[in-house]
N, C-alpha and C positions, 0 to 999 in steps of 0.2 A: 398543536406542539410547533412551535415558534413559530417560523416564518411560512408554513406548508400545512394546508386543512388537511385531513385523512379522511378517505372514506372507507367502508368498511372492508371492501377487497385490498385494497391497497395495506391495511392494517394487517391483513391476517397474511400478504405476501412478504414481509419482512421489510426493507428496505424501500419506501416507495420511489416509484418512477423519477420523479424529480429530484428527489436528493440524491439517488444512484448517478443520475447525470450529470451533477453538480460536481458531485465527487469524480467522476471517470473525467469528467473537461477539466478539474484544478488540476487532475496527474496527468494529462495531455497535454495541458500549457506546460507545466513543468519539462516534460519529456520533451517537446518541441522546442522549449528553451535551449535545454541542453545539445538537442542535434542542431539548432541554429548556432552553437558556438563551433560546434565542428564547421558549419559552413565559412566561419569569419575565417579559418585557417587557410579555406580555400584547397586547392590542387597542390598537394605536397610530394617532394620526390620521396623515393624509398630511403635515401640518407637522412634527410627533414623527420621522415616518420620515426626511424630508429630513435633520434634525440627526442623528438616529443613524448614517445613513450617512455623512454629511459626518465624523463622529468615527472610525466605523469603516473606513472605505477604505484610509487608510493602513495601516492593522494589517494588514486582509485582503489589501492587494496584497502587502505584504511577506511574509506566510504564503502566498500562490501563488506568490512567485517562489522562496521556500524550498523547498516541495515540488518546483516542477520541478526544481530543483538536485538535491533530496537523492536524486528518481527516477532522476533520468540518471544521477547516482554511483553508485546502486547497479546500474545497468545496467553501466555501465562496468567496476564491480568484479565482476559475473557473468563479464563476457570473462575477467577475469585468473583468476578460478575454475576456468574452461575451460582456459586455458593452466596452470595449477598439474597439472590432473588429464591434462593431455596430456605432462608431465612428469613423473609417477608412474609405476612400476612395475607399479603395482595395474591390474586389468583392471574398470571400472567398469561397475555394471548400469545397463539402460536405465531404469530408475526414478531413477537419480540426476539424469541428462541433462534426465528430463521434471520434475521439481523446480524445475530451473534455468529450463529454459521458462517453469513455470509464476509463477516470480517476477518472470521477464522482463516477462510481460505483463501483469502487475499494474504492475510500474514502467511500462511504456508507458501502462497504462490512467491510471494516477495523473497523470501527467505530460500528456498529451491533457487530461485533465479538469481539472487544476492550469492548464494554458495558456489552454482556452477560459474558464475564469473571470479571468483575468488580461485577456484578449481582452475581455471583458464589461465589467469595470471601467475599459477605456479610452475607455468611450460617455462623452463629455460630459453628465452626468445634467443639468446646470442649462440647458443648451441645447434639450436634447431636449424636443420639444413633448408627444410621446405618453406621456414616462413622468412629465411632471411632477404630473400628474393620478393617478398610481399608484405613488408613493414606496412605500409598504408592502408592495407587491406585490414591488419591486425590494429593496426590505430584506429580507425575508424568502426572497427566489431566493438574494442574495450569501451569506445566512447559511446558507442550507442547503447552498449550493454548498463554502464552507469547512468546514462540518462534516463533507460528505460524503468531501471530501477529504482530511480530517485522520482521520477512520476509516479511508481507505482504506490510508494510510500506517501508520497501527498494523497493519493487517492483513499489508502487505508486511513490517515489523519482524518480526511475528511467524513469517510463513513463513521470511524469513533467518535466524529464531532458528532453527528447527528445520532449516534447511540447514547451518547452522554446526555445528551439534551433531554432525551425519553426517559433515560434515567432518574434524572432531576427531578423531573413531571412525576414519575412515579413514587419518589421518597419526600415529596412535597407534603406537608401537610397541607389537607384541603385542595391539592391542584388537582385537576384533572389531567388521565392520562389516558392516550389511545392505546395502550398496550396494558393496562389492566381491567379483568372481566368486571363489569359494573353487574350492581344488579338487574339492571334493564336491559342487558347483553345476556343474561344467564336465562330470562322467559321464552 
């Protein structure tokens, strides 16, 4: 399958460890980049943080709602993928369905995290007395949530890329797929 060779145990486990590591590393790289953008701002006062929050909130709200929509769309597409496997003549190995489950779990975590970020952003910051003295903490929390959610989306996308590669191997006539039970495997 593509860049990686899978042994029998890895095929049964779903996402092979090296593919999962690449996906997690890609997501972590994006999240670290997002956190790095916060470091560029450096130490800021409460007044500066409030102005930066006012400027960033519309964009972060849009980002969070987009991440919720993307993750739920991917989740719906996982259902369609299960439908394709049910209509296909091949017998799929448990690892294939475990991979779909892993991607679905990450999508649910992404949707929940992004929805919590959206919920946090609905708090009227100007009227909340406890927040007024801590704008810099709120600013860093909001940016950290956005960076972590974006990193998680990249992780999901990379996991999805490996799953799509496996589906292409299954559906390509004459191709050898690690996700389909061969006659040799059933002996």
